[in-house]
C-alpha positions as a Markdown table, in Angstrom:
| # | Residue | x | y | z |
|---|---|---|---|---|
| 1 | Unk | 61.6 | 39.8 | 117.5 |
| 2 | Unk | 63.8 | 40.9 | 120.4 |
| 3 | Unk | 67.3 | 42.5 | 120.2 |
| 4 | Unk | 69.6 | 41.3 | 122.9 |
| 5 | Unk | 71.9 | 43.6 | 124.9 |
| 6 | Unk | 74.9 | 42.0 | 126.6 |
| 7 | Unk | 73.3 | 42.3 | 130.1 |
| 8 | Unk | 70.1 | 40.6 | 128.9 |
| 9 | Unk | 72.0 | 37.7 | 127.4 |
| 10 | Unk | 74.1 | 37.2 | 130.5 |
| 11 | Unk | 71.0 | 37.3 | 132.7 |
| 12 | Unk | 69.4 | 34.6 | 130.7 |
| 13 | Unk | 72.3 | 32.2 | 130.9 |
| 14 | Unk | 73.7 | 33.0 | 134.4 |
| 15 | Unk | 71.6 | 31.7 | 137.2 |
| 16 | Unk | 73.5 | 33.8 | 139.7 |
| 17 | Unk | 72.4 | 37.1 | 138.0 |
| 18 | Unk | 69.9 | 39.0 | 140.0 |
| 19 | Unk | 67.7 | 39.5 | 136.9 |
| 20 | Unk | 68.0 | 35.9 | 135.7 |
| 21 | Unk | 64.3 | 34.9 | 136.5 |
| 22 | Unk | 62.8 | 38.0 | 134.8 |
| 23 | Unk | 65.0 | 37.7 | 131.7 |
| 24 | Unk | 64.5 | 33.9 | 131.5 |
| 25 | Unk | 60.8 | 34.4 | 131.7 |
| 26 | Unk | 60.8 | 36.8 | 128.7 |
| 27 | Unk | 63.1 | 34.4 | 126.8 |
| 28 | Unk | 60.9 | 31.4 | 127.4 |
| 29 | Unk | 57.6 | 33.3 | 126.8 |
| 30 | Unk | 58.7 | 34.9 | 123.5 |
| 31 | Unk | 60.1 | 32.5 | 121.0 |
| 32 | Unk | 62.1 | 35.2 | 119.2 |
| 33 | Unk | 63.9 | 35.4 | 116.9 |
| 34 | Unk | 66.6 | 36.9 | 119.1 |
| 35 | Unk | 68.9 | 39.4 | 117.4 |
| 36 | Unk | 72.5 | 39.9 | 118.4 |
| 37 | Unk | 74.1 | 43.1 | 117.0 |
| 38 | Unk | 77.6 | 42.4 | 115.8 |
| 39 | Unk | 78.8 | 45.4 | 117.7 |
| 40 | Unk | 78.3 | 43.6 | 121.0 |
| 41 | Unk | 80.2 | 40.4 | 120.3 |
| 42 | Unk | 83.4 | 41.5 | 122.0 |
| 43 | Unk | 81.4 | 43.0 | 124.9 |
| 44 | Unk | 79.7 | 39.6 | 125.4 |
| 45 | Unk | 83.0 | 37.8 | 125.4 |
| 46 | Unk | 84.5 | 40.4 | 127.9 |
| 47 | Unk | 81.4 | 40.1 | 130.1 |
| 48 | Unk | 81.6 | 36.3 | 130.2 |
| 49 | Unk | 85.2 | 36.4 | 131.2 |
| 50 | Unk | 84.8 | 39.1 | 133.9 |
| 51 | Unk | 81.3 | 38.3 | 135.4 |
| 52 | Unk | 81.1 | 34.6 | 135.3 |
| 53 | Unk | 83.0 | 33.1 | 138.3 |
| 54 | Unk | 84.0 | 29.6 | 137.4 |
| 55 | Unk | 85.9 | 28.4 | 134.3 |
| 56 | Unk | 83.5 | 25.6 | 133.5 |
| 57 | Unk | 80.6 | 28.0 | 133.4 |
| 58 | Unk | 82.5 | 30.4 | 131.2 |
| 59 | Unk | 83.3 | 27.6 | 128.7 |
| 60 | Unk | 79.7 | 26.4 | 128.8 |
| 61 | Unk | 78.2 | 29.8 | 128.2 |
| 62 | Unk | 80.7 | 30.5 | 125.3 |
| 63 | Unk | 79.8 | 27.2 | 123.6 |
| 64 | Unk | 76.1 | 27.7 | 124.1 |
| 65 | Unk | 76.3 | 31.2 | 122.7 |
| 66 | Unk | 78.3 | 30.2 | 119.6 |
| 67 | Unk | 76.1 | 27.1 | 119.1 |
| 68 | Unk | 72.9 | 29.3 | 119.2 |
| 69 | Unk | 74.5 | 31.6 | 116.6 |
| 70 | Unk | 75.5 | 28.7 | 114.4 |
| 71 | Unk | 72.1 | 26.9 | 114.4 |
| 72 | Unk | 69.9 | 30.0 | 114.3 |
| 73 | Unk | 68.7 | 30.3 | 117.8 |
| 74 | Unk | 70.3 | 33.7 | 117.8 |
| 75 | Unk | 70.6 | 35.8 | 114.6 |
| 76 | Unk | 73.7 | 38.0 | 114.1 |
| 77 | Unk | 72.9 | 41.4 | 112.7 |
| 78 | Unk | 75.9 | 43.3 | 111.3 |
| 79 | Unk | 74.0 | 46.6 | 111.1 |
| 80 | Unk | 76.2 | 48.2 | 108.5 |
| 81 | Unk | 73.5 | 50.9 | 107.8 |
| 82 | Unk | 73.2 | 51.7 | 111.4 |
| 83 | Unk | 76.4 | 53.8 | 111.6 |
| 84 | Unk | 74.6 | 57.2 | 111.0 |
| 85 | Unk | 72.0 | 56.4 | 113.7 |
| 86 | Unk | 74.7 | 55.2 | 116.1 |
| 87 | Unk | 76.5 | 58.5 | 115.6 |
| 88 | Unk | 73.3 | 60.5 | 116.2 |
| 89 | Unk | 72.6 | 58.6 | 119.4 |
| 90 | Unk | 76.2 | 59.0 | 120.6 |
| 91 | Unk | 75.9 | 62.8 | 120.2 |
| 92 | Unk | 72.4 | 63.1 | 121.6 |
| 93 | Unk | 73.2 | 61.1 | 124.7 |
| 94 | Unk | 76.8 | 62.2 | 125.2 |
| 95 | Unk | 76.1 | 63.2 | 128.8 |
| 96 | Unk | 74.8 | 59.7 | 129.6 |
| 97 | Unk | 78.0 | 58.0 | 128.6 |
| 98 | Unk | 76.5 | 55.6 | 126.1 |
| 99 | Unk | 79.1 | 53.8 | 123.9 |
| 100 | Unk | 79.0 | 52.2 | 120.5 |
| 101 | Unk | 77.8 | 48.9 | 121.8 |
| 102 | Unk | 74.7 | 50.3 | 123.6 |
| 103 | Unk | 73.8 | 52.7 | 120.7 |
| 104 | Unk | 74.2 | 49.8 | 118.2 |
| 105 | Unk | 71.7 | 47.8 | 120.3 |
| 106 | Unk | 69.3 | 50.7 | 120.2 |
| 107 | Unk | 69.7 | 51.2 | 116.4 |
| 108 | Unk | 69.3 | 47.5 | 115.8 |
| 109 | Unk | 66.3 | 47.3 | 118.1 |
| 110 | Unk | 64.7 | 50.2 | 116.3 |
| 111 | Unk | 65.0 | 48.4 | 112.9 |
| 112 | Unk | 63.9 | 45.1 | 114.4 |
| 113 | Unk | 60.6 | 45.9 | 116.0 |
| 114 | Unk | 61.7 | 48.0 | 119.0 |
| 115 | Unk | 62.0 | 45.4 | 121.8 |
| 116 | Unk | 65.3 | 45.2 | 123.6 |
| 117 | Unk | 66.1 | 42.7 | 126.3 |
| 118 | Unk | 68.5 | 44.4 | 128.8 |
| 119 | Unk | 69.0 | 44.8 | 132.5 |
| 120 | Unk | 70.7 | 48.2 | 131.9 |
| 121 | Unk | 67.9 | 50.4 | 133.0 |
| 122 | Unk | 70.2 | 53.4 | 133.6 |
| 123 | Unk | 71.0 | 53.8 | 129.9 |
| 124 | Unk | 68.2 | 52.1 | 128.0 |
| 125 | Unk | 65.3 | 53.6 | 129.9 |
| 126 | Unk | 66.6 | 57.1 | 129.3 |
| 127 | Unk | 66.9 | 56.4 | 125.5 |
| 128 | Unk | 63.4 | 54.6 | 125.5 |
| 129 | Unk | 61.8 | 57.7 | 127.0 |
| 130 | Unk | 63.8 | 60.2 | 124.9 |
| 131 | Unk | 63.4 | 58.4 | 121.5 |
| 132 | Unk | 60.2 | 56.5 | 121.9 |
| 133 | Unk | 61.5 | 53.9 | 119.5 |
| 134 | Unk | 62.4 | 51.0 | 121.8 |
| 135 | Unk | 60.7 | 49.1 | 124.6 |
| 136 | Unk | 62.9 | 47.9 | 127.4 |
| 137 | Unk | 62.3 | 44.3 | 128.5 |
| 138 | Unk | 61.7 | 42.9 | 131.0 |
| 139 | Unk | 59.4 | 45.6 | 132.2 |
């Protein structure tokens, strides 16, 4: 089981991403399930619109994402019980500038086996070292 961060998802679907090969390799090697915390849905939409260059690719990525959620290739995790943990992480890592989306990914990852697919080493590596509850993929 792997929890997706926005950056990990984008690296999988965007061949122009510098981490595409590494993230795609993890995605193809590990059959999941892949968990999408509900707290990152808006961030994924924003990232698709600001980081993907051409309109056709944006539409294709949006459709693929929604289709994967619809048919079960990705599982949506609402994480209602994660709010206290998110608050704790926000306080503990206040100096790091973590937001709700990143801390929701951490909290969800902790509940779902600890593996998080992300390219955001700046934030997630610090939390992985500090908490010892998640493993950042790809290594």
